[in-house]
N, C-alpha and C positions, 0 to 999 in steps of 0.2 A: 141711363148713365152707367158706366162700367165702374168696377171697383177701383181701377187705376185712377179714374177721374175724381172719384170721391176722396181717395187718399191724397191725391195731389192737391185738390182744393182745400182739404183740411190742413195740409202742410203749409199751403200759401197763407191761410188765415192765421195759423199759429206763428209763423215766422214774421208776418206783418205786425201782429200784436206785440210780439217780443221786441221788434225794432222800434215800435212806437214807445213802449215803456222805457227802452234804453235811451232813446233821444230825450224823452221827457225827464229822465233822472239826471241828465248831464247838467252841469252848472253853466251859466252864461259866460261867454268869453268877454263880454263888454264890461269895462271897469268904470264906466260913467265919467263923472267929473274928474276923478283922480287921474284917469288916463289922459284927459284933455290938458290938464295943468302940468302933469309930470312928464308928458311925452310918451306914456305907455311903457316905460322901462321899469320893470319891477324885478329885481334880482332877489331871489330867495332860495331857500333850501329846495323847495319843490321845483324851481326852475332848473336846477342842476340835475335833479333826479326825476325828470319829467316822464320817463317811461314807466315808473313805478307808482304813479299817482292813480287815484280812483278815476279821474277824468280820462287819463290816457288809456286805462283798461277799458272803460266804457266806450271810448272812441274806437278802439281796436275791435271790440265786440260788435259795435254798430256797423263797422266796415264789413266784417265777416257776415253778419246777418243780411246786409244789403246785397252782398254778392250771392249768398244762398237764395235770397228772394228773386234775384234776377235769373239765376240758373233754373230754379224751379218754375218760374213763369215761362221761360222759353221751353222747358220740357213739357209743361202742360199744354202749351199751344201746339207743339209738335205732335204730342199724343192725341189730342183732340182732332187735329187735322187728319191724322192717319185713320182713326176710328170712324170718322164721319164721311169717308169716301165711298 
């Protein structure tokens, strides 16, 4: 294995663990019985300032990490295919 493969593999593991932790720390969007009875409409202060909430930031961070994971995975596959020819 080359140094590039080791670094890329370590980066893949790190980004995937971060993504798992981010997804697990988000709250559930399901509101259960309240949503079924009330129709799911819940107007609150957090609904108006949705971009500033913890869940919105975690969602944005999860999106960025998943894009990084996708790009690094493609890069690792390209590098491995070049080195093993």
